[in-house]
PDB file of N, CA, C and O in Angstrom:
ATOM      1  N   MET A   1    -204.574 -27.307  86.443  1.00  0.00           N
ATOM      2  CA  MET A   1    -204.540 -27.426  85.006  1.00  0.00           C
ATOM      3  C   MET A   1    -203.338 -28.279  84.621  1.00  0.00           C
ATOM      4  O   MET A   1    -202.231 -28.053  85.108  1.00  0.00           O
ATOM      5  N   PRO A   2    -203.555 -29.259  83.747  1.00  0.00           N
ATOM      6  CA  PRO A   2    -202.428 -30.077  83.300  1.00  0.00           C
ATOM      7  C   PRO A   2    -201.470 -29.265  82.426  1.00  0.00           C
ATOM      8  O   PRO A   2    -201.843 -28.235  81.865  1.00  0.00           O
ATOM      9  N   ALA A   3    -200.260 -29.737  82.326  1.00  0.00           N
ATOM     10  CA  ALA A   3    -199.261 -29.079  81.482  1.00  0.00           C
ATOM     11  C   ALA A   3    -199.665 -29.200  80.018  1.00  0.00           C
ATOM     12  O   ALA A   3    -200.432 -30.089  79.647  1.00  0.00           O
ATOM     13  N   LYS A   4    -199.151 -28.314  79.204  1.00  0.00           N
ATOM     14  CA  LYS A   4    -199.401 -28.392  77.772  1.00  0.00           C
ATOM     15  C   LYS A   4    -198.672 -29.600  77.200  1.00  0.00           C
ATOM     16  O   LYS A   4    -197.574 -29.944  77.639  1.00  0.00           O
ATOM     17  N   THR A   5    -199.293 -30.237  76.220  1.00  0.00           N
ATOM     18  CA  THR A   5    -198.713 -31.399  75.564  1.00  0.00           C
ATOM     19  C   THR A   5    -197.313 -31.093  75.045  1.00  0.00           C
ATOM     20  O   THR A   5    -196.395 -31.891  75.228  1.00  0.00           O
ATOM     21  N   ALA A   6    -197.145 -29.939  74.397  1.00  0.00           N
ATOM     22  CA  ALA A   6    -195.847 -29.572  73.826  1.00  0.00           C
ATOM     23  C   ALA A   6    -194.773 -29.430  74.904  1.00  0.00           C
ATOM     24  O   ALA A   6    -193.614 -29.776  74.673  1.00  0.00           O
ATOM     25  N   GLN A   7    -195.149 -28.924  76.079  1.00  0.00           N
ATOM     26  CA  GLN A   7    -194.182 -28.788  77.174  1.00  0.00           C
ATOM     27  C   GLN A   7    -193.713 -30.160  77.653  1.00  0.00           C
ATOM     28  O   GLN A   7    -192.526 -30.358  77.912  1.00  0.00           O
ATOM     29  N   LEU A   8    -194.636 -31.093  77.768  1.00  0.00           N
ATOM     30  CA  LEU A   8    -194.273 -32.435  78.217  1.00  0.00           C
ATOM     31  C   LEU A   8    -193.357 -33.122  77.216  1.00  0.00           C
ATOM     32  O   LEU A   8    -192.401 -33.792  77.606  1.00  0.00           O
ATOM     33  N   MET A   9    -193.645 -32.960  75.918  1.00  0.00           N
ATOM     34  CA  MET A   9    -192.790 -33.569  74.901  1.00  0.00           C
ATOM     35  C   MET A   9    -191.416 -32.914  74.887  1.00  0.00           C
ATOM     36  O   MET A   9    -190.419 -33.591  74.632  1.00  0.00           O
ATOM     37  N   ALA A  10    -191.339 -31.611  75.155  1.00  0.00           N
ATOM     38  CA  ALA A  10    -190.050 -30.919  75.202  1.00  0.00           C
ATOM     39  C   ALA A  10    -189.183 -31.423  76.357  1.00  0.00           C
ATOM     40  O   ALA A  10    -187.957 -31.327  76.306  1.00  0.00           O
ATOM     41  N   MET A  11    -189.822 -31.957  77.391  1.00  0.00           N
ATOM     42  CA  MET A  11    -189.084 -32.511  78.529  1.00  0.00           C
ATOM     43  C   MET A  11    -188.695 -33.968  78.301  1.00  0.00           C
ATOM     44  O   MET A  11    -188.102 -34.599  79.176  1.00  0.00           O
ATOM     45  N   GLY A  12    -189.028 -34.503  77.122  1.00  0.00           N
ATOM     46  CA  GLY A  12    -188.615 -35.859  76.792  1.00  0.00           C
ATOM     47  C   GLY A  12    -189.685 -36.920  76.936  1.00  0.00           C
ATOM     48  O   GLY A  12    -189.408 -38.102  76.734  1.00  0.00           O
ATOM     49  N   MET A  13    -190.908 -36.526  77.284  1.00  0.00           N
ATOM     50  CA  MET A  13    -191.973 -37.511  77.424  1.00  0.00           C
ATOM     51  C   MET A  13    -192.413 -37.993  76.036  1.00  0.00           C
ATOM     52  O   MET A  13    -192.538 -37.182  75.118  1.00  0.00           O
ATOM     53  N   PRO A  14    -192.646 -39.286  75.870  1.00  0.00           N
ATOM     54  CA  PRO A  14    -193.123 -39.793  74.583  1.00  0.00           C
ATOM     55  C   PRO A  14    -194.437 -39.108  74.180  1.00  0.00           C
ATOM     56  O   PRO A  14    -195.270 -38.804  75.033  1.00  0.00           O
ATOM     57  N   ALA A  15    -194.614 -38.869  72.880  1.00  0.00           N
ATOM     58  CA  ALA A  15    -195.756 -38.110  72.382  1.00  0.00           C
ATOM     59  C   ALA A  15    -197.097 -38.706  72.806  1.00  0.00           C
ATOM     60  O   ALA A  15    -197.995 -37.966  73.208  1.00  0.00           O
ATOM     61  N   GLN A  16    -197.249 -40.021  72.725  1.00  0.00           N
ATOM     62  CA  GLN A  16    -198.528 -40.641  73.069  1.00  0.00           C
ATOM     63  C   GLN A  16    -198.884 -40.416  74.535  1.00  0.00           C
ATOM     64  O   GLN A  16    -200.047 -40.173  74.856  1.00  0.00           O
ATOM     65  N   LEU A  17    -197.921 -40.491  75.406  1.00  0.00           N
ATOM     66  CA  LEU A  17    -198.166 -40.260  76.827  1.00  0.00           C
ATOM     67  C   LEU A  17    -198.441 -38.781  77.084  1.00  0.00           C
ATOM     68  O   LEU A  17    -199.326 -38.448  77.871  1.00  0.00           O
ATOM     69  N   ALA A  18    -197.701 -37.901  76.437  1.00  0.00           N
ATOM     70  CA  ALA A  18    -197.905 -36.453  76.599  1.00  0.00           C
ATOM     71  C   ALA A  18    -199.302 -36.049  76.145  1.00  0.00           C
ATOM     72  O   ALA A  18    -199.907 -35.158  76.743  1.00  0.00           O
ATOM     73  N   GLN A  19    -199.828 -36.689  75.095  1.00  0.00           N
ATOM     74  CA  GLN A  19    -201.168 -36.370  74.602  1.00  0.00           C
ATOM     75  C   GLN A  19    -202.240 -36.753  75.616  1.00  0.00           C
ATOM     76  O   GLN A  19    -203.265 -36.079  75.719  1.00  0.00           O
ATOM     77  N   LEU A  20    -202.012 -37.826  76.363  1.00  0.00           N
ATOM     78  CA  LEU A  20    -202.971 -38.255  77.378  1.00  0.00           C
ATOM     79  C   LEU A  20    -202.876 -37.434  78.659  1.00  0.00           C
ATOM     80  O   LEU A  20    -203.891 -37.165  79.300  1.00  0.00           O
ATOM     81  N   LEU A  21    -201.673 -37.039  79.031  1.00  0.00           N
ATOM     82  CA  LEU A  21    -201.468 -36.343  80.295  1.00  0.00           C
ATOM     83  C   LEU A  21    -201.520 -34.829  80.183  1.00  0.00           C
ATOM     84  O   LEU A  21    -201.809 -34.138  81.160  1.00  0.00           O
ATOM     85  N   GLY A  22    -201.243 -34.320  79.007  1.00  0.00           N
ATOM     86  CA  GLY A  22    -201.216 -32.874  78.804  1.00  0.00           C
ATOM     87  C   GLY A  22    -202.489 -32.370  78.159  1.00  0.00           C
ATOM     88  O   GLY A  22    -203.477 -33.096  78.055  1.00  0.00           O
ATOM     89  N   HIS A  23    -202.459 -31.123  77.730  1.00  0.00           N
ATOM     90  CA  HIS A  23    -203.604 -30.557  77.031  1.00  0.00           C
ATOM     91  C   HIS A  23    -203.130 -29.692  75.877  1.00  0.00           C
ATOM     92  O   HIS A  23    -201.979 -29.258  75.833  1.00  0.00           O
ATOM     93  N   VAL A  24    -204.038 -29.451  74.946  1.00  0.00           N
ATOM     94  CA  VAL A  24    -203.773 -28.522  73.850  1.00  0.00           C
ATOM     95  C   VAL A  24    -204.636 -27.289  74.078  1.00  0.00           C
ATOM     96  O   VAL A  24    -205.640 -27.345  74.788  1.00  0.00           O
ATOM     97  N   GLU A  25    -204.239 -26.183  73.475  1.00  0.00           N
ATOM     98  CA  GLU A  25    -205.021 -24.959  73.569  1.00  0.00           C
ATOM     99  C   GLU A  25    -205.582 -24.620  72.197  1.00  0.00           C
ATOM    100  O   GLU A  25    -204.942 -24.850  71.171  1.00  0.00           O
ATOM    101  N   TYR A  26    -206.788 -24.069  72.199  1.00  0.00           N
ATOM    102  CA  TYR A  26    -207.453 -23.680  70.962  1.00  0.00           C
ATOM    103  C   TYR A  26    -208.283 -22.437  71.263  1.00  0.00           C
ATOM    104  O   TYR A  26    -208.924 -22.357  72.311  1.00  0.00           O
ATOM    105  N   ALA A  27    -208.274 -21.490  70.370  1.00  0.00           N
ATOM    106  CA  ALA A  27    -209.033 -20.248  70.560  1.00  0.00           C
ATOM    107  C   ALA A  27    -210.459 -20.449  70.079  1.00  0.00           C
ATOM    108  O   ALA A  27    -210.758 -20.205  68.910  1.00  0.00           O
ATOM    109  N   GLY A  28    -211.338 -20.887  70.961  1.00  0.00           N
ATOM    110  CA  GLY A  28    -212.730 -21.149  70.628  1.00  0.00           C
ATOM    111  C   GLY A  28    -213.089 -22.603  70.868  1.00  0.00           C
ATOM    112  O   GLY A  28    -212.261 -23.397  71.315  1.00  0.00           O
ATOM    113  N   ASP A  29    -214.321 -22.940  70.570  1.00  0.00           N
ATOM    114  CA  ASP A  29    -214.841 -24.297  70.721  1.00  0.00           C
ATOM    115  C   ASP A  29    -214.136 -25.204  69.712  1.00  0.00           C
ATOM    116  O   ASP A  29    -214.211 -24.946  68.510  1.00  0.00           O
ATOM    117  N   PRO A  30    -213.447 -26.266  70.169  1.00  0.00           N
ATOM    118  CA  PRO A  30    -212.722 -27.124  69.237  1.00  0.00           C
ATOM    119  C   PRO A  30    -213.615 -28.074  68.439  1.00  0.00           C
ATOM    120  O   PRO A  30    -213.161 -28.683  67.470  1.00  0.00           O
ATOM    121  N   THR A  31    -214.882 -28.203  68.841  1.00  0.00           N
ATOM    122  CA  THR A  31    -215.780 -29.140  68.185  1.00  0.00           C
ATOM    123  C   THR A  31    -215.900 -28.822  66.695  1.00  0.00           C
ATOM    124  O   THR A  31    -216.210 -27.694  66.311  1.00  0.00           O
ATOM    125  N   SER A  32    -215.657 -29.807  65.887  1.00  0.00           N
ATOM    126  CA  SER A  32    -215.701 -29.732  64.422  1.00  0.00           C
ATOM    127  C   SER A  32    -214.548 -28.934  63.817  1.00  0.00           C
ATOM    128  O   SER A  32    -214.490 -28.772  62.598  1.00  0.00           O
ATOM    129  N   SER A  33    -213.632 -28.433  64.641  1.00  0.00           N
ATOM    130  CA  SER A  33    -212.508 -27.641  64.123  1.00  0.00           C
ATOM    131  C   SER A  33    -211.147 -28.262  64.402  1.00  0.00           C
ATOM    132  O   SER A  33    -210.206 -28.065  63.634  1.00  0.00           O
ATOM    133  N   LEU A  34    -211.036 -29.005  65.485  1.00  0.00           N
ATOM    134  CA  LEU A  34    -209.757 -29.563  65.910  1.00  0.00           C
ATOM    135  C   LEU A  34    -209.912 -31.076  66.067  1.00  0.00           C
ATOM    136  O   LEU A  34    -210.784 -31.539  66.801  1.00  0.00           O
ATOM    137  N   VAL A  35    -209.079 -31.833  65.388  1.00  0.00           N
ATOM    138  CA  VAL A  35    -209.143 -33.292  65.474  1.00  0.00           C
ATOM    139  C   VAL A  35    -208.295 -33.752  66.660  1.00  0.00           C
ATOM    140  O   VAL A  35    -207.094 -33.484  66.694  1.00  0.00           O
ATOM    141  N   PRO A  36    -208.900 -34.441  67.633  1.00  0.00           N
ATOM    142  CA  PRO A  36    -208.131 -34.944  68.773  1.00  0.00           C
ATOM    143  C   PRO A  36    -207.118 -35.990  68.324  1.00  0.00           C
ATOM    144  O   PRO A  36    -207.363 -36.737  67.376  1.00  0.00           O
ATOM    145  N   GLN A  37    -205.990 -36.039  69.006  1.00  0.00           N
ATOM    146  CA  GLN A  37    -204.949 -36.997  68.675  1.00  0.00           C
ATOM    147  C   GLN A  37    -205.181 -38.338  69.349  1.00  0.00           C
ATOM    148  O   GLN A  37    -204.598 -39.345  68.947  1.00  0.00           O
ATOM    149  N   CYS A  38    -206.032 -38.359  70.376  1.00  0.00           N
ATOM    150  CA  CYS A  38    -206.358 -39.601  71.068  1.00  0.00           C
ATOM    151  C   CYS A  38    -207.616 -39.396  71.897  1.00  0.00           C
ATOM    152  O   CYS A  38    -207.971 -38.261  72.216  1.00  0.00           O
ATOM    153  N   ILE A  39    -208.291 -40.479  72.248  1.00  0.00           N
ATOM    154  CA  ILE A  39    -209.434 -40.400  73.148  1.00  0.00           C
ATOM    155  C   ILE A  39    -208.912 -40.017  74.527  1.00  0.00           C
ATOM    156  O   ILE A  39    -207.914 -40.566  74.992  1.00  0.00           O
ATOM    157  N   GLY A  40    -209.579 -39.087  75.172  1.00  0.00           N
ATOM    158  CA  GLY A  40    -209.165 -38.623  76.496  1.00  0.00           C
ATOM    159  C   GLY A  40    -208.292 -37.381  76.460  1.00  0.00           C
ATOM    160  O   GLY A  40    -207.929 -36.857  77.512  1.00  0.00           O
ATOM    161  N   GLN A  41    -207.948 -36.899  75.274  1.00  0.00           N
ATOM    162  CA  GLN A  41    -207.139 -35.685  75.173  1.00  0.00           C
ATOM    163  C   GLN A  41    -207.966 -34.500  75.663  1.00  0.00           C
ATOM    164  O   GLN A  41    -209.167 -34.430  75.405  1.00  0.00           O
ATOM    165  N   MET A  42    -207.329 -33.573  76.367  1.00  0.00           N
ATOM    166  CA  MET A  42    -208.007 -32.392  76.870  1.00  0.00           C
ATOM    167  C   MET A  42    -207.630 -31.177  76.031  1.00  0.00           C
ATOM    168  O   MET A  42    -206.522 -31.078  75.504  1.00  0.00           O
ATOM    169  N   CYS A  43    -208.584 -30.259  75.925  1.00  0.00           N
ATOM    170  CA  CYS A  43    -208.380 -29.031  75.172  1.00  0.00           C
ATOM    171  C   CYS A  43    -208.910 -27.855  75.992  1.00  0.00           C
ATOM    172  O   CYS A  43    -210.015 -27.907  76.532  1.00  0.00           O
ATOM    173  N   HIS A  44    -208.108 -26.799  76.076  1.00  0.00           N
ATOM    174  CA  HIS A  44    -208.526 -25.582  76.755  1.00  0.00           C
ATOM    175  C   HIS A  44    -208.925 -24.554  75.705  1.00  0.00           C
ATOM    176  O   HIS A  44    -208.109 -24.166  74.870  1.00  0.00           O
ATOM    177  N   ASP A  45    -210.169 -24.117  75.746  1.00  0.00           N
ATOM    178  CA  ASP A  45    -210.679 -23.054  74.878  1.00  0.00           C
ATOM    179  C   ASP A  45    -210.235 -21.736  75.509  1.00  0.00           C
ATOM    180  O   ASP A  45    -210.813 -21.287  76.499  1.00  0.00           O
ATOM    181  N   THR A  46    -209.211 -21.126  74.934  1.00  0.00           N
ATOM    182  CA  THR A  46    -208.623 -19.930  75.534  1.00  0.00           C
ATOM    183  C   THR A  46    -209.500 -18.689  75.377  1.00  0.00           C
ATOM    184  O   THR A  46    -209.324 -17.721  76.116  1.00  0.00           O
ATOM    185  N   ASP A  47    -210.436 -18.698  74.435  1.00  0.00           N
ATOM    186  CA  ASP A  47    -211.337 -17.550  74.270  1.00  0.00           C
ATOM    187  C   ASP A  47    -212.409 -17.508  75.352  1.00  0.00           C
ATOM    188  O   ASP A  47    -212.740 -16.437  75.860  1.00  0.00           O
ATOM    189  N   ASN A  48    -212.947 -18.665  75.704  1.00  0.00           N
ATOM    190  CA  ASN A  48    -214.080 -18.734  76.634  1.00  0.00           C
ATOM    191  C   ASN A  48    -213.741 -19.377  77.966  1.00  0.00           C
ATOM    192  O   ASN A  48    -214.604 -19.481  78.838  1.00  0.00           O
ATOM    193  N   ASP A  49    -212.496 -19.813  78.141  1.00  0.00           N
ATOM    194  CA  ASP A  49    -212.022 -20.485  79.356  1.00  0.00           C
ATOM    195  C   ASP A  49    -212.837 -21.739  79.671  1.00  0.00           C
ATOM    196  O   ASP A  49    -213.156 -22.006  80.829  1.00  0.00           O
ATOM    197  N   ASN A  50    -213.172 -22.508  78.628  1.00  0.00           N
ATOM    198  CA  ASN A  50    -213.859 -23.788  78.783  1.00  0.00           C
ATOM    199  C   ASN A  50    -212.868 -24.924  78.559  1.00  0.00           C
ATOM    200  O   ASN A  50    -211.878 -24.769  77.843  1.00  0.00           O
ATOM    201  N   TRP A  51    -213.147 -26.071  79.182  1.00  0.00           N
ATOM    202  CA  TRP A  51    -212.325 -27.265  79.026  1.00  0.00           C
ATOM    203  C   TRP A  51    -213.134 -28.352  78.347  1.00  0.00           C
ATOM    204  O   TRP A  51    -214.303 -28.563  78.670  1.00  0.00           O
ATOM    205  N   TYR A  52    -212.509 -29.042  77.404  1.00  0.00           N
ATOM    206  CA  TYR A  52    -213.135 -30.115  76.649  1.00  0.00           C
ATOM    207  C   TYR A  52    -212.298 -31.380  76.780  1.00  0.00           C
ATOM    208  O   TYR A  52    -211.091 -31.322  77.018  1.00  0.00           O
ATOM    209  N   ILE A  53    -212.966 -32.536  76.620  1.00  0.00           N
ATOM    210  CA  ILE A  53    -212.274 -33.817  76.575  1.00  0.00           C
ATOM    211  C   ILE A  53    -212.789 -34.570  75.350  1.00  0.00           C
ATOM    212  O   ILE A  53    -213.973 -34.505  75.021  1.00  0.00           O
ATOM    213  N   SER A  54    -211.889 -35.280  74.687  1.00  0.00           N
ATOM    214  CA  SER A  54    -212.294 -36.002  73.476  1.00  0.00           C
ATOM    215  C   SER A  54    -212.843 -37.376  73.845  1.00  0.00           C
ATOM    216  O   SER A  54    -212.299 -38.083  74.693  1.00  0.00           O
ATOM    217  N   HIS A  55    -213.935 -37.724  73.182  1.00  0.00           N
ATOM    218  CA  HIS A  55    -214.570 -39.028  73.362  1.00  0.00           C
ATOM    219  C   HIS A  55    -214.396 -39.893  72.122  1.00  0.00           C
ATOM    220  O   HIS A  55    -214.849 -41.037  72.082  1.00  0.00           O
ATOM    221  N   SER A  56    -213.734 -39.337  71.110  1.00  0.00           N
ATOM    222  CA  SER A  56    -213.412 -40.075  69.888  1.00  0.00           C
ATOM    223  C   SER A  56    -212.248 -39.345  69.222  1.00  0.00           C
ATOM    224  O   SER A  56    -211.792 -38.312  69.713  1.00  0.00           O
ATOM    225  N   VAL A  57    -211.775 -39.881  68.117  1.00  0.00           N
ATOM    226  CA  VAL A  57    -210.691 -39.218  67.389  1.00  0.00           C
ATOM    227  C   VAL A  57    -211.236 -38.496  66.158  1.00  0.00           C
ATOM    228  O   VAL A  57    -210.524 -38.323  65.169  1.00  0.00           O
ATOM    229  N   ALA A  58    -212.492 -38.079  66.222  1.00  0.00           N
ATOM    230  CA  ALA A  58    -213.116 -37.264  65.181  1.00  0.00           C
ATOM    231  C   ALA A  58    -213.293 -35.850  65.715  1.00  0.00           C
ATOM    232  O   ALA A  58    -213.447 -35.653  66.920  1.00  0.00           O
ATOM    233  N   ALA A  59    -213.272 -34.879  64.835  1.00  0.00           N
ATOM    234  CA  ALA A  59    -213.395 -33.479  65.256  1.00  0.00           C
ATOM    235  C   ALA A  59    -214.681 -33.222  66.044  1.00  0.00           C
ATOM    236  O   ALA A  59    -214.718 -32.331  66.891  1.00  0.00           O
ATOM    237  N   ALA A  60    -215.723 -33.987  65.774  1.00  0.00           N
ATOM    238  CA  ALA A  60    -216.992 -33.816  66.487  1.00  0.00           C
ATOM    239  C   ALA A  60    -216.990 -34.512  67.846  1.00  0.00           C
ATOM    240  O   ALA A  60    -218.000 -34.473  68.550  1.00  0.00           O
ATOM    241  N   GLY A  61    -215.890 -35.146  68.231  1.00  0.00           N
ATOM    242  CA  GLY A  61    -215.826 -35.935  69.452  1.00  0.00           C
ATOM    243  C   GLY A  61    -215.534 -35.171  70.729  1.00  0.00           C
ATOM    244  O   GLY A  61    -215.423 -35.788  71.789  1.00  0.00           O
ATOM    245  N   TRP A  62    -215.406 -33.860  70.672  1.00  0.00           N
ATOM    246  CA  TRP A  62    -215.131 -33.074  71.877  1.00  0.00           C
ATOM    247  C   TRP A  62    -216.401 -32.876  72.691  1.00  0.00           C
ATOM    248  O   TRP A  62    -217.463 -32.592  72.137  1.00  0.00           O
ATOM    249  N   LYS A  63    -216.290 -33.028  74.012  1.00  0.00           N
ATOM    250  CA  LYS A  63    -217.391 -32.785  74.933  1.00  0.00           C
ATOM    251  C   LYS A  63    -216.905 -31.818  76.000  1.00  0.00           C
ATOM    252  O   LYS A  63    -215.810 -31.982  76.539  1.00  0.00           O
ATOM    253  N   ILE A  64    -217.717 -30.807  76.307  1.00  0.00           N
ATOM    254  CA  ILE A  64    -217.323 -29.839  77.330  1.00  0.00           C
ATOM    255  C   ILE A  64    -217.339 -30.509  78.690  1.00  0.00           C
ATOM    256  O   ILE A  64    -218.266 -31.255  79.004  1.00  0.00           O
ATOM    257  N   MET A  65    -216.316 -30.249  79.506  1.00  0.00           N
ATOM    258  CA  MET A  65    -216.268 -30.831  80.841  1.00  0.00           C
ATOM    259  C   MET A  65    -216.295 -29.763  81.925  1.00  0.00           C
ATOM    260  O   MET A  65    -216.713 -30.052  83.046  1.00  0.00           O
ATOM    261  N   ALA A  66    -215.871 -28.555  81.637  1.00  0.00           N
ATOM    262  CA  ALA A  66    -215.911 -27.469  82.613  1.00  0.00           C
ATOM    263  C   ALA A  66    -215.896 -26.150  81.866  1.00  0.00           C
ATOM    264  O   ALA A  66    -215.221 -26.003  80.848  1.00  0.00           O
ATOM    265  N   GLY A  67    -216.637 -25.210  82.379  1.00  0.00           N
ATOM    266  CA  GLY A  67    -216.683 -23.914  81.720  1.00  0.00           C
ATOM    267  C   GLY A  67    -216.698 -22.770  82.712  1.00  0.00           C
ATOM    268  O   GLY A  67    -216.866 -22.955  83.918  1.00  0.00           O
ATOM    269  N   SER A  68    -216.520 -21.604  82.172  1.00  0.00           N
ATOM    270  CA  SER A  68    -216.497 -20.419  83.034  1.00  0.00           C
ATOM    271  C   SER A  68    -217.907 -19.876  83.215  1.00  0.00           C
ATOM    272  O   SER A  68    -218.100 -18.877  83.909  1.00  0.00           O
TER     273      SER A  68
END
C-alpha cells in the first residue's frame, strides 16, 4: 500500500508529487463524492477495503482497481 498523501507532504515532498505517489482515504465509495486532485490519484475505501484510481479530475472519474 502506498503512503498517505498527507504523510508524504509532511516529509517535505511537493504536493503534486505526493498526490501521484500517495493515496487518500475515504469512508465508502468515492465515486461522485470525492473530487480527485489529479489523474492517477489512488483512494482507499476504508469501509469496504476497496482501492480506486482516478481517470479524470471529476468526482465521477474514480474506477475500482482492487477490492476485498
